C-alpha positions in Angstrom: 6.4 108.1 -89.9 8.8 107.4 -92.6 10.8 110.1 -94.6 8.7 109.2 -97.9 5.6 110.0 -96.1 7.0 113.4 -95.0 7.9 114.0 -98.3 4.3 113.1 -99.9 3.2 115.8 -97.2 5.8 118.3 -98.3 4.8 118.0 -102.0 0.9 117.8 -101.6 -1.2 121.0 -102.6 -2.9 122.9 -99.7 -6.4 121.3 -100.9 -5.1 117.7 -100.8 -3.3 118.1 -97.6 -7.0 119.7 -95.8 -9.0 116.8 -97.6 -7.0 114.3 -96.1 -6.9 116.3 -92.8 -10.8 116.5 -92.6 -10.9 112.9 -93.1 -8.5 112.3 -90.4 -10.5 114.6 -88.0 -13.6 112.5 -88.9 -12.3 109.0 -88.6 -10.6 110.1 -85.0 -14.2 111.7 -83.9 -15.7 108.5 -84.9 -13.5 106.7 -82.3 -13.6 103.3 -84.2 -10.1 102.9 -84.7 -7.7 101.1 -82.3 -5.4 103.0 -80.0 -2.1 102.3 -82.3 -4.1 103.6 -85.6 -5.3 106.6 -83.8 -1.9 107.6 -82.6 -0.6 107.2 -86.3 -3.7 109.0 -87.5 -3.2 111.8 -85.3 0.4 112.3 -85.8 -0.3 112.2 -89.8 -3.1 114.9 -89.0 -0.7 117.4 -87.1 2.0 116.9 -90.0 -0.9 117.8 -92.7 -2.3 120.8 -90.1 1.4 122.1 -90.2 1.6 121.8 -94.0 -1.7 123.9 -94.3 -0.7 126.7 -91.9 2.8 127.1 -93.8 1.0 127.0 -97.5 -1.5 129.7 -95.6 1.3 131.8 -94.3 3.1 131.6 -97.9 -0.1 132.8 -99.3 -0.5 135.5 -97.1 2.9 136.8 -97.4 2.4 136.7 -101.3 -0.7 138.8 -101.1 0.9 141.6 -98.6 
């Protein structure tokens, strides 16, 4: 993944990241992508998941 793609995820809202993550999960579950694409999607999905977890943690700290 390129640095610019990582920057894109970093700048996403929680909702944007979650929507893309859901799309990736559906694509991976379909099993229609070739191996190389599935690996790239999995990597992107993992990055999005981490971003969402960070956003949720930040929101939780604000509420507390």
